[in-house]
Every structure is written in structure tokens, then in C-alpha cells.
Biotite code that builds the C-alpha atoms (Angstrom):
import biotite.structure as struc

atoms = struc.array([
    struc.Atom([95.223, 104.828, 110.865], chain_id="A", res_id=1, res_name="MET", atom_name="CA", element="C"),
    struc.Atom([93.011, 104.185, 108.088], chain_id="A", res_id=2, res_name="THR", atom_name="CA", element="C"),
    struc.Atom([93.477, 105.751, 104.889], chain_id="A", res_id=3, res_name="TYR", atom_name="CA", element="C"),
    struc.Atom([90.560, 106.440, 101.900], chain_id="A", res_id=4, res_name="THR", atom_name="CA", element="C"),
    struc.Atom([91.258, 104.986, 98.590], chain_id="A", res_id=5, res_name="GLN", atom_name="CA", element="C"),
    struc.Atom([91.904, 108.848, 97.218], chain_id="A", res_id=6, res_name="ALA", atom_name="CA", element="C"),
    struc.Atom([94.548, 109.293, 99.749], chain_id="A", res_id=7, res_name="GLN", atom_name="CA", element="C"),
    struc.Atom([96.227, 106.194, 98.633], chain_id="A", res_id=8, res_name="ILE", atom_name="CA", element="C"),
    struc.Atom([96.430, 106.695, 95.069], chain_id="A", res_id=9, res_name="ASP", atom_name="CA", element="C"),
    struc.Atom([97.505, 110.369, 95.680], chain_id="A", res_id=10, res_name="ARG", atom_name="CA", element="C"),
    struc.Atom([100.107, 108.833, 97.783], chain_id="A", res_id=11, res_name="ALA", atom_name="CA", element="C"),
    struc.Atom([101.336, 106.649, 95.003], chain_id="A", res_id=12, res_name="ASN", atom_name="CA", element="C"),
    struc.Atom([100.970, 109.212, 92.525], chain_id="A", res_id=13, res_name="ALA", atom_name="CA", element="C"),
    struc.Atom([103.603, 111.322, 94.302], chain_id="A", res_id=14, res_name="ALA", atom_name="CA", element="C"),
    struc.Atom([106.879, 112.295, 93.144], chain_id="A", res_id=15, res_name="ASN", atom_name="CA", element="C"),
    struc.Atom([109.504, 110.920, 95.919], chain_id="A", res_id=16, res_name="LEU", atom_name="CA", element="C"),
    struc.Atom([112.459, 112.845, 94.881], chain_id="A", res_id=17, res_name="GLU", atom_name="CA", element="C"),
    struc.Atom([110.788, 115.866, 95.021], chain_id="A", res_id=18, res_name="ASP", atom_name="CA", element="C"),
    struc.Atom([108.905, 114.951, 98.514], chain_id="A", res_id=19, res_name="PHE", atom_name="CA", element="C"),
    struc.Atom([112.319, 113.897, 99.847], chain_id="A", res_id=20, res_name="LEU", atom_name="CA", element="C"),
    struc.Atom([113.663, 117.214, 98.698], chain_id="A", res_id=21, res_name="ARG", atom_name="CA", element="C"),
    struc.Atom([111.010, 119.440, 100.488], chain_id="A", res_id=22, res_name="ALA", atom_name="CA", element="C"),
    struc.Atom([111.709, 117.623, 103.677], chain_id="A", res_id=23, res_name="GLN", atom_name="CA", element="C"),
    struc.Atom([115.322, 118.765, 103.476], chain_id="A", res_id=24, res_name="GLY", atom_name="CA", element="C"),
    struc.Atom([116.697, 114.896, 102.883], chain_id="A", res_id=25, res_name="GLU", atom_name="CA", element="C"),
    struc.Atom([119.692, 114.616, 100.339], chain_id="A", res_id=26, res_name="THR", atom_name="CA", element="C"),
    struc.Atom([119.608, 112.501, 97.168], chain_id="A", res_id=27, res_name="LEU", atom_name="CA", element="C"),
    struc.Atom([122.440, 111.541, 95.561], chain_id="A", res_id=28, res_name="VAL", atom_name="CA", element="C"),
    struc.Atom([122.722, 110.731, 91.746], chain_id="A", res_id=29, res_name="ARG", atom_name="CA", element="C"),
    struc.Atom([122.854, 107.213, 90.909], chain_id="A", res_id=30, res_name="SER", atom_name="CA", element="C"),
    struc.Atom([123.005, 106.382, 87.145], chain_id="A", res_id=31, res_name="GLY", atom_name="CA", element="C"),
    struc.Atom([119.155, 107.432, 86.329], chain_id="A", res_id=32, res_name="LYS", atom_name="CA", element="C"),
    struc.Atom([118.004, 106.738, 90.041], chain_id="A", res_id=33, res_name="GLU", atom_name="CA", element="C"),
    struc.Atom([118.709, 108.768, 93.232], chain_id="A", res_id=34, res_name="TYR", atom_name="CA", element="C"),
    struc.Atom([120.019, 106.921, 96.376], chain_id="A", res_id=35, res_name="ARG", atom_name="CA", element="C"),
    struc.Atom([118.876, 108.386, 99.803], chain_id="A", res_id=36, res_name="TRP", atom_name="CA", element="C"),
    struc.Atom([121.817, 109.625, 101.616], chain_id="A", res_id=37, res_name="LYS", atom_name="CA", element="C"),
    struc.Atom([120.383, 108.666, 104.999], chain_id="A", res_id=38, res_name="ALA", atom_name="CA", element="C"),
    struc.Atom([119.795, 105.157, 103.682], chain_id="A", res_id=39, res_name="HIS", atom_name="CA", element="C"),
    struc.Atom([122.243, 104.535, 101.176], chain_id="A", res_id=40, res_name="ASP", atom_name="CA", element="C"),
    struc.Atom([120.821, 101.128, 100.296], chain_id="A", res_id=41, res_name="SER", atom_name="CA", element="C"),
    struc.Atom([117.202, 102.719, 99.409], chain_id="A", res_id=42, res_name="LEU", atom_name="CA", element="C"),
    struc.Atom([116.922, 104.005, 95.572], chain_id="A", res_id=43, res_name="THR", atom_name="CA", element="C"),
    struc.Atom([114.531, 106.309, 94.240], chain_id="A", res_id=44, res_name="ILE", atom_name="CA", element="C"),
    struc.Atom([113.088, 106.836, 90.694], chain_id="A", res_id=45, res_name="CYS", atom_name="CA", element="C"),
    struc.Atom([110.010, 109.050, 90.519], chain_id="A", res_id=46, res_name="GLY", atom_name="CA", element="C"),
    struc.Atom([107.639, 107.542, 92.816], chain_id="A", res_id=47, res_name="ASN", atom_name="CA", element="C"),
    struc.Atom([108.829, 104.110, 92.917], chain_id="A", res_id=48, res_name="LYS", atom_name="CA", element="C"),
    struc.Atom([111.515, 103.182, 95.415], chain_id="A", res_id=49, res_name="TRP", atom_name="CA", element="C"),
    struc.Atom([113.779, 99.939, 96.103], chain_id="A", res_id=50, res_name="PHE", atom_name="CA", element="C"),
    struc.Atom([115.643, 98.875, 99.323], chain_id="A", res_id=51, res_name="ARG", atom_name="CA", element="C"),
    struc.Atom([118.505, 96.930, 98.428], chain_id="A", res_id=52, res_name="HIS", atom_name="CA", element="C"),
    struc.Atom([119.393, 95.421, 101.873], chain_id="A", res_id=53, res_name="SER", atom_name="CA", element="C"),
    struc.Atom([115.773, 94.189, 102.051], chain_id="A", res_id=54, res_name="GLN", atom_name="CA", element="C"),
    struc.Atom([115.104, 93.225, 98.399], chain_id="A", res_id=55, res_name="SER", atom_name="CA", element="C"),
    struc.Atom([111.936, 95.301, 98.719], chain_id="A", res_id=56, res_name="LYS", atom_name="CA", element="C"),
    struc.Atom([110.383, 97.954, 96.555], chain_id="A", res_id=57, res_name="GLY", atom_name="CA", element="C"),
    struc.Atom([107.450, 99.501, 94.923], chain_id="A", res_id=58, res_name="GLY", atom_name="CA", element="C"),
    struc.Atom([105.401, 102.382, 94.566], chain_id="A", res_id=59, res_name="VAL", atom_name="CA", element="C"),
    struc.Atom([105.177, 104.555, 97.917], chain_id="A", res_id=60, res_name="TYR", atom_name="CA", element="C"),
])
């Protein structure tokens, strides 16, 4: 699937916390970040994420 730059920019600006909650996912507060209960090695802060088990992260 090909995405336009506008679609990519819109996705990058999305708030992951709000998006995951709207999908019914549970987030657990961990300091100033949240951990995704389904994938506890993933932390989220606004539109940024980090997967600790894989040492990868960025803007969604």
C-alpha cells in the first residue's frame, strides 16, 4: 500500500495515547509515559513510542 505525504504527516501528528484508548486498549501509567498493557515492553508518550525489547522507536 502506498501512502501520500499528507497521510504520513497526519499519522505522525496523531496522539497514540488517544488512538489506542479509542480502540479499547489499556494503557498503564509509567512515570511520564504509558505502557501498553498488551505489549508491556512498548512505552508511549504523545505520538512517540519505544519498543524496549527491540530497542526501536520513533514517531508513529
